N, C-alpha and C positions, 0 to 999 in steps of 0.2 A: 433457309434463311429465317432468322427469328422474326416474329411478328413485329417486334419493337426495334429492329435494326433501322438505322437511318444515317443520313449524311448531314453533318452539321454545317450551317452557313452562319458563322458568328458575326458577319457584317449586317445581318438582319436582326435588329434589336427586339422586334415584336414576336419573339419566340421564347418559350419557357427555357429551352436549353441555353440560349445566349444569356438570359437573365440569371439563371442558376450559376453559370460559370462566372459571371461578373460579380457575384456575391461571395466567391471563394477567393481569399487573398492568395496571390502568387506565392509559391513556395510552401504552401500548407501541406500537412499530412492529412489525407482525406480518406474517409470510408464511403465508397459509392454503393449505397444499398439498393439492390436491384439493378446491377450494372449492365444487364443485357449483354450485348456483344462487345461492350467496352468503348463505344463511340464517345461517351462523355468523359470516361477516364483518359482516353487518348488526348482529348482537348485540354484536360487539366494537367496532364504530364507535360504538354507543350508549354504550359504556363509555369513550369518548374515545380509542380506539386508531385508528391509521392502518394500513389493511390492504391488502396486495397479495395476489394469488392466482395459483395455477397450476391449470389444469383441462384435462382431456383431451377432454371432450365440448364441442364448440363451441357447441351450442345452450344448454347449461347455463351456459357461460362468459358468453355474452351477457347472460343474466339477472343474473349476478353483477356484471357490469362496473360498474353504477351505485354499488356499495358499495365499489369498489376504487380505490386510488390507482394501481396498476399491475397489469396482467393479462397473463399468458403462457398461451397455448393450445398445448398440446403434450404429448408423451409423456415422463413422468418418466424412463423407462428409457433414452432416447436423447437427451435434451435437453442442449444446450450451455449449462450454467448460467451461465458467465461471460459469454457473448455475450448471453443473454436478460436478464440483470440489470445488466450494465454498471456495476459498482461499487456497486450498492445492497446495503445490509446491514440486518439486523433484530435486534430485541431478543428476539423469540420466533418459533420455527418451529412451526407447528401441523400435526400429521398425524392428523386425526380420521378413524379408520376408513379408512386409506389403505394402509398397508404390507402388509396381507394381500392386496392386489390386484396387487402387483408381484413379478416373479420373483426379483429380487435386492435385498431391502430394505436390506441393509448398504451396498451400492453407492449406492443412492439417498440414504441418510442421509449417507454420507461426502461425496458431491458437494454436497448442499445445505447441509451444515455450513460450507462456505466462505462462506455468506451470513450466518452467525451472528456477531454482535458479541461481543467479549470480555465475559464475565460474563453472556451471554445463556443462554436455556434452550430446550429442545425439549419440547413437550407432545404426548403421543400417546394415542390410544385404540385398543385392539386386541381383537377378540373372543377369548374363551377357549374353546379346543377341548376342555378337560377339564370343561366345565359338565356337571352331572349329567344333563341331558336327553340329551346326546350319548352319555354312558356307557351310559345305559339303552337308548337306541335301538340302539346297537351290539350290546348283548346280544340284541336281537331281530333282528339282521341288517339294520338300517336305516341308510342314509346317503343321505338324500333332500335334494337341493338345493332351495332356495326362492328367491324373488325378493329377499328381504332377510333379515337375521338371521344366526345363527351359521353357517349353511351357505348363505349367499348364493352364487348360481350363478357369480358372477365372482371368488370367492375362489380364489387359487392357492397361498397359503401359510397355514399354521395354527400357532397359538402356544399353548404352555403358559406358566405363570409363568416357569419356568426358561428357556424359549426366548426370552421377551421380554428377560430380563436378559442372556442371552448375546448377543442382537442388539445391545443397547446397548453392551455391552463391546467387541464387535467393531468398532463404529463409533467407539469412543473416548469413550463417554458413561457416566455413572453416574446411577442413579435417586436423586433426593433426596425425592421424594414419590410414593408408590405407593398408589393407591386402586383402587376397583372399583365396578361397579354389580352389584346382586344380584337374582336371580330364582330362585324355587323350581324344582327339576328337572322338575316337572309343570306349570309355569306359563308356558311359552314356546311358540314356534311349532313346535318339534321334536315330531314325532308319537311318542308312547310309549303302548303299551297296558299300563298298569300292572296291570290285572287278570290279564293273561296271564303276569306274572312270578312267580317263586317267592316265597312269603311272606318278608318281611323284607328283600328285595333293595333296594326303593326307599328304605327307611329307612337301610340300610347305606350306599348311595350318597350320600344326603343328608349323612351324617356325614363324608364324605371331604373333604380339603383342596380348596378352590376349587370344590366341587360346586355352590355357589350363586352363584359369581362369573360373571356373564354377560359382562362386559367388563373388561379391565384399563385403568385410566386413570392416567397417570403424567407426572411432570415430571422431566426429566433435564438435566444440565449436562455440560460437558466434564470428563473425569476428569483429575486432576493427575498429574504425572510420578511421584510416589511412591505413587500408588494410594490415597491417604487417603480420597478420596470413595468408592472401591470398598469399602474396609473399613467405612466408615460406612454404606454401603448394605447391606452384609451384616449389620451389627448391627441396622439398621432392619428388614431382612427377617426376622431371628430374632424380633424383637418382634412383627412383623406376623403371623408364623406362630402365635404364642401367642394373639394377639387373634382370628385366624381360627378357631382351635380353640374359643374361647369362643363366637364367633358361630355356629359349626355346632351347638354344644350348645343355644344359644338357639333356633335354627331347628327343631331336633328337638323341643325342649320345646313350641314353638308348634304344631307339627304334631300332637303327641300331645294337646295341649289342644283343638285344633280337632276332632280325631277324637272325643274324649270328649264334647265339647259336641254334636256331630252325633249321636252314639250316644244321648245323653240325650234330645235332641229327638225322635229316632225312637221311643224308648220312650214318651215323653210323648204322642206322636201315636197310640198304639195304643188300641184300644177298651177293653182291660182297664184301662189307666191312667185313661181318662176315667170308667169306671164306678166306680173307687175314689175319685174326687174328692170325692164327698159324704161317704162314711164317714170319709175323712181329715179333712175339715173338722169333722165332728161330734166325732171323737176329740179334735181340738185344743180344741174348746170345753169338752168334759168335763174334760180335763186342766187347762184354765185355771180352770174353776169349782172343781175340787178344791183348787187352791192358795188 
């Protein structure tokens, strides 16, 4: 089984797969770059799309083949795109958790953009290296690779929000829809010993920009000659920053609420609280009778 094989549950919106699929118009002709075993292609075909794929792993590619109109097995970094696709073009190019695996993602984007039809779009998902879990782990001297996740052992490039936007700009693209998936700093696969950190550090990190953003998910189009899309993208990013600030405050408030509830439950579980249960009930009846 491929390391990246998975089962999609599109009813859960807080996943990169669900968000990527939602950004692809039904009925589109799609190139799924890094299609793995074809789980994303299968979901897109169910939406009426015609899907082609590129995959490096030959075994995974064979599993994907039945969902694909055209399959190319090869290395993105050395592939002769024109020869492999022989005039084929697409409405949407999908790079779902792919660009962090290549040494020169700008070059990959530029070469594959030759397959994008006028008015087409590029949909990407990319892990966020500034997620709170990684910030906290680094404070403890940890940078531990895992099989999958933010520190997947095959990742060779790492992206912040700014780096993603710079990547798009260098490839001649501008983001028109920038989203994310969200996970708490202590709720993912990265190991953090929160009890060993100084008081207040975890809460401070939780309040920082993109600390709860696990993956960036976005749709981009070719930028126009006057840079109008880039300016619109910048305005959108400003509004997004304000929204993200509100989201961080909500996350912090939720964490404080959960801590207060846990503390109350701990108190209620003590022997002293249980012993006071009868006197409290009796006092309530006496007050009720007095009225």
